[in-house]
N, C-alpha and C positions, 0 to 999 in steps of 0.2 A: 504494499499500499503506499502510495507516495506521500512524502512528509508535508509539513507546511510552504506555501510558496515563500521564496528567499526574494526580500524586495528590498533593494538599498536607496536610499535617498541623499542627495548631496544638496546642501547649503551654505552659504556663506558665513552666515552669523550662528554663533554659539545659541543664543537665546530664542532662535527660532526653531533650532533643531531640537529642546527640549519642548517647545511648545508643538512639534510637528510629531514626535515620540509619544507625546500624550493622548494627540488626534487619532493616530494609528492603532493605538493601544484602545482605544473606545470605539473608531469606527471601524476598524479591521483587525479584530483579535486573533481572527484565523490566521491571518499572514505572520511569517516571523520578518517584521521589519527591523532594519539598522538603519539609522541617520547618521550622517558623516557631517561636520562642520569643520572650519578650520579656525587655528588660532593664528593666521596669519591676517594681513591686508594687502592684498598688492597693486592698490593704487599707491603706493608710496616706495621708495627707495628703489633700489636695481630690481630688474627681470633678467639676470643672464641665461637664456634657455639655448644658449649654442651647445654645452656641453650636456654631462649626464645629469639625471634630476638629483643626485647625490649632492654634487659641486653647486646646484641652484640652491637646493636646503641651506647651503653651509653657509653660501653668501647673503641668503635670509636672513638666518639665525644671526649674522654679525652683525646687520643692520639693526634688526631690533634690540639688541645687547646694547648696540652704542648709544641707544636712547637712555638706556639706565643714568647715564650723565646727568639726566634732566627730572629723575625722579629718584631721590634717595632711597624710598622704600619698594621702588621697583624691581624686580629679578627675571629676565625673559631667559627662563630656563628651561622652557617647554623643546622637546624634541619632534621638530618639523619633518626628519627623514622616515624616523618609525610611524610617524603619523601617516604619511603619505605611502609606506609600504602595507601599512595596516588596510589602507582603503584600496589598494590594487589588488589584493587578497581577497578583497570582501566583493569586491565588484565582478571578479573572474567565477567566484563560486555564486554570483545569484542569479534568480530566474528573471528578473528584471529590475532595471536601474532606471533614475530620473533624477535629475538635476534641476532645482528651484531658482529662477532669475526673476528678481523684480527689477524695475526701471531704477536703482540707485547704481553709482559709479563703483560702489565696493561688492554689488553682487555681480555686475558683468564684468569687472577684471577677475573676481574669482572664477567664475564659468571659464573665460578665456583661458586665463594660465592653467586652471587643475585639468580640463580639457585637453591641452595641450601635452602635459605632463604626463597623462595617462596614457597619452599613444604612445608619447616615446617610450614609456614601459610596457609597451606590448599590449594594450587593452584596445581591443575594438568599439572604438568610442561611435560609430554609425549606427550599433545598438543602443545606444541610450538614448532615454526620449528626456526633452528640455521641456518645463512647466513655467508658461511667463506669466508674470503677474505685474500690474499695472494699476492705475488709476489713484485716487486719493487716498484709500484705503493703506497705502502700504508707502506713503510719504515718507514717513519716520522708517520704512525698513520693513522686512518682517519678521524682525524681533522685535517691533513694539506690537504686535498684533496679540490679541487674547485668545483662548481657545476658542471661543464661539466664533470669533472673526476669523480665524484661521480655516476653521470646518468650513464656513459659506463662502468663502474664498476661495478655498481648495476644490469644494464641490461645483463652484460655477468657472472653474478654469479645466483646460484641456491639456494633454500631454503629448506631444508630436513629434516625428524624428528629427533632431538635431541636425541641422545643417554643417558638417564637419568642415568641409570649406570655407564657409563664412566664419567659421569661430576660429578656425587656421588664419585667416586673414585678421580678425581683431585680434587674435594675440600677437600676431605680426606688427601692426599696428601699436598695440599700447605699449608693448616692450619696449620701445623706442625712447620713451619719457621724451614726445615730442608733440608738440600741440597741431603742428602741422600735417604729422602723419595720421593723426587721429581726425582732424578734418576731411584730409583726404579720403580717407576710408567713409565716412558718413557721405560726402558726395558721390564716391563711386559706386558704392553698396546700395543695393535696395534693401534696408534693415529694416528690422522688428521697430514699431515704436520704443519699444524699452529700450533698445540699445542707442536713440537716436536722443531720447531723454537722458539718458546717464551720461553719455559721452558729450552731448552738449554742457552738460555742468560741469563734465571735468576739465572742458577747454578752458573754462573760467576761470580756474588755475594759476593759467599763462597770462600774462599782463597784455600781451598782443590781442587778445582775443576779449579784454575786460578792460577797456578805456584806460590803460596803461598800468594796471595794477592789479595783480593776481587774487582771487578769491579769499584766500587765506588771510594775506597780509589788508585786504579792504575788512574783513569780518572783525580782525584784530583792532583795528583803528575806528571802527565803528561802534566798537564794544568798551572802549578807552574812555576813560575821563579824566578830567586836569585835578581831580584829587586823587590821594591816595586808597587804592580799594586793593583788598584781596585779590592774589592773582586767577586764584580758583573763580572770583566771581567774573572778572574779566573773560578767563575762559569760558565759562557757563554761558554766559550771554552771546560770545562768539558762535558755541554751539546751537545753541536754540535760535536765534535770530539772523545771525550774519553770514551762516553758510547757504549756498543755491540748495533747493528744495530735495535734489537727487543726488546729494552728496554729503555724506554722513562722516564728516570727520572727528576722530577721536580728541580725547583732551590733550595725550601726551604730544602728538603731533604739532597742535595748536600750541602748546605751551612751549615746544622746543623752538618755536619761531619766534614766540614772544621774546625769548631770552636772547635769540639773534639779534631781533629788532634794537634791545637794549644796547647792544655791542655794535651798533653801526658808526663808523668814524666818519667824518667827526661829527656828526649831527644823528645822535640815536633819537628814536621817533618815541622811545619809551626808557622810564628810569625806575631802577628796580631798589626795595629796601628789603632786607632780608636774605636769607639763604636762597639762592636761585637752583636750588635742585628739590624744594620743598614746596609745589604749587598752594600747597591749602594754607601755607603759614606766611608766606613771604607775599611784599604788596608791589603795586608798580602802579605809574599815573602817564598819563600822556607829556611828553614835553611840548615844549616851543614848536618845537622841529616836527612833530608831531599831530599838532593840531593844523600846522601850515598845509602837512601833507593831506590831512583829512578834506582841506577845503580846497587845494589843488588837483585833487582825484575826486572832488565830489561826492565821497564816503556818505552815505546815511547813517545818521547816529543812533546806533541803537536803546 
């Protein structure tokens, strides 16, 4: 007698993975469902995809460990290589595999890079189904959905065979770290709306596509004040109100950039008080140069 159907689901967000596990346990208890998410976030740092996957993950690990300099309490000690090996083995043993993609920058980068790595390690990605999510329900990402919302959204969506060539071209575009490469991909390929929304938001990180000032700097300038405030307050305001709707950038990336803007010479945009490795205890304010930059680039005050 045949055992349970082995079903593997891939998603970028760890919190979305938890919700999906609850959902499948409730609506498909007869399935043996595994949900995989990633500790990585591929829209930042290098994407060295020309070598072996192990070399790729070692460089990604080094990138995240370099961010420990900006958080005295952080320790990026997870093993990305073991995570990937487990995923490859699980997929090869599965009856059905599906990847969930919303219209966020983070989901689209995750899908493109993960599928490329799986293909490089011998997985037939043409057998993987893609399930796309879009609309106002997922504007904060799949991880923000409650269980009932996930059930409704999942039930209203369809899984379809993924276009391996499209994802391959997408991966080549995003791995270059170039706004021009991403813009060319949007212009040359007839892509799904989730891709267009995500990649259009990603382009705003580049000054040449955002009025001379990238979206991260723009959000930080908009969140800053001329009075000393806790850095966590400035970062929280930038995250919640300053970033493009489809680009969910984490606090550590924003804090790293804030520290860098404090060190710009000769006219830094921000001034720190306290230990710049402790976001929740140090304070920051806009300098006169920062206020002038906010006016010069027509930055909206948050």
